C-alpha positions as CSV (number, residue, x, y, z in Angstrom):
1,M,-52.4,-115.1,9.9
2,S,-51.0,-119.0,9.6
3,N,-48.4,-120.2,8.0
4,L,-49.3,-123.5,7.5
5,K,-51.5,-124.9,4.6
6,K,-54.8,-126.5,5.3
7,R,-54.9,-130.2,4.2
8,D,-56.1,-129.4,0.6
9,E,-53.8,-126.8,0.1
10,M,-50.6,-129.5,0.2
11,T,-48.7,-131.1,-2.0
12,T,-46.8,-134.4,-1.9
13,K,-43.5,-133.0,-1.0
14,D,-45.5,-131.2,1.7
15,E,-46.8,-134.1,3.3
16,L,-43.0,-136.0,2.9
17,Q,-41.9,-132.5,4.8
18,L,-44.1,-133.0,7.5
19,M,-43.7,-137.0,7.7
20,C,-40.0,-136.3,8.0
21,D,-39.6,-133.9,10.2
22,A,-42.3,-136.8,12.7
23,Y,-39.2,-139.2,12.6
24,A,-36.5,-136.4,13.5
25,E,-38.7,-135.4,16.4
26,D,-39.6,-138.7,17.8
27,I,-36.1,-139.5,17.4
28,D,-34.7,-136.3,19.1
29,N,-38.0,-136.4,22.0
30,G,-36.2,-140.7,22.9
31,K,-40.0,-141.7,21.5
32,F,-38.2,-143.2,18.6
33,I,-34.9,-145.0,20.7
34,K,-37.6,-146.6,23.2
35,D,-39.9,-148.1,21.1
36,L,-37.4,-150.1,19.8
37,N,-35.8,-150.7,23.7
38,S,-39.6,-152.1,23.9
39,D,-38.8,-154.9,21.6
40,D,-41.4,-152.6,18.6
41,Y,-40.1,-153.1,15.9
42,D,-43.1,-152.9,13.4
43,S,-41.7,-149.2,13.1
44,V,-38.3,-150.4,11.7
45,L,-39.6,-153.0,8.7
46,D,-35.3,-152.7,7.2
47,H,-32.0,-151.8,8.5
48,R,-28.6,-151.6,6.9
49,Y,-25.8,-151.9,8.6
50,V,-22.6,-149.2,7.6
51,I,-19.4,-151.1,8.0
52,D,-15.7,-150.7,7.7
53,Y,-13.8,-152.9,6.0
54,D,-12.8,-154.7,8.9
55,G,-16.4,-155.5,9.8
56,A,-16.2,-152.7,12.5
57,Y,-20.3,-151.4,13.0
58,R,-20.1,-147.6,11.6
59,S,-24.0,-146.2,11.2
60,V,-27.1,-147.9,10.4
61,H,-30.2,-147.0,8.1
62,L,-33.4,-147.7,9.4
63,L,-36.1,-147.9,6.6
64,V,-39.8,-146.9,8.9
65,A,-41.6,-146.5,5.5
66,F,-41.8,-148.0,2.2
67,G,-43.9,-148.3,-0.8
68,G,-45.0,-144.4,-1.0
69,P,-43.0,-142.6,1.1
70,N,-40.1,-144.7,1.9
71,I,-38.2,-142.7,4.1
72,W,-35.2,-144.3,5.6
73,I,-33.4,-142.5,8.6
74,C,-29.8,-142.7,8.3
75,T,-27.4,-142.3,11.7
76,D,-24.4,-141.7,9.9
77,T,-25.2,-138.1,8.4
78,M,-28.4,-137.5,11.4
79,E,-31.3,-137.3,8.5
80,V,-34.2,-138.3,7.9
81,N,-34.7,-138.8,3.9
82,G,-38.1,-139.7,2.8
83,Y,-38.6,-139.9,-1.2
84,W,-42.2,-139.9,-2.9
85,G,-41.9,-140.5,-6.9
86,S,-39.5,-137.4,-7.8
87,D,-39.8,-135.9,-4.0
88,R,-37.2,-135.9,-1.8
89,V,-37.3,-133.9,2.1
90,T,-34.4,-134.2,4.5
91,S,-35.4,-133.7,8.1
92,W,-32.2,-133.5,10.5
93,F,-31.6,-135.1,14.6
94,G,-29.1,-134.7,16.9
95,R,-25.8,-136.1,17.5
96,S,-26.9,-137.6,21.4
97,A,-30.0,-139.6,19.5
98,S,-27.8,-140.8,16.7
99,D,-25.1,-142.1,19.1
100,E,-28.4,-143.8,20.9
101,I,-29.5,-145.7,18.0
102,D,-26.6,-146.2,17.2
103,A,-25.6,-148.3,20.4
104,F,-28.9,-150.1,20.1
105,Y,-27.8,-151.7,16.4
106,E,-23.9,-151.9,17.4
107,E,-24.9,-154.2,20.2
108,L,-27.4,-155.9,17.7
109,Y,-24.2,-155.9,15.1
110,S,-22.2,-157.9,17.6
111,G,-24.5,-160.2,18.4
112,L,-25.4,-161.2,15.0
113,L,-21.5,-161.4,14.1
114,L,-21.0,-163.7,16.8
115,T,-24.1,-165.4,16.1
116,V,-22.8,-166.7,12.3
117,R,-18.7,-166.9,13.2
118,T,-19.4,-169.8,15.3
119,Y,-21.4,-171.7,12.2
């Protein structure tokens, strides 16, 4: 007997967990960073840089789903955090994948910093 729930037996928390697990899998298998490198920014709705007191890049939080559910990818904790109503779930991804995403966004951040400082 399978321990998988049928779609009509799933709660919103179960569905949210499946979504977050799918994002974590895409990050670990390289699909997420491949999409970023191909200029497919449709998958990232917003990003928040985490910087230290002197403005140095530390990590990034990426919003990839919004409105129901909300899903954030956080490179500092290597987590995919999902929120839907009162439900909250977490999936994890590996350090090497986190480092790849950080390298991409650190380069973007450095470019933005240079642009801002030239005005």
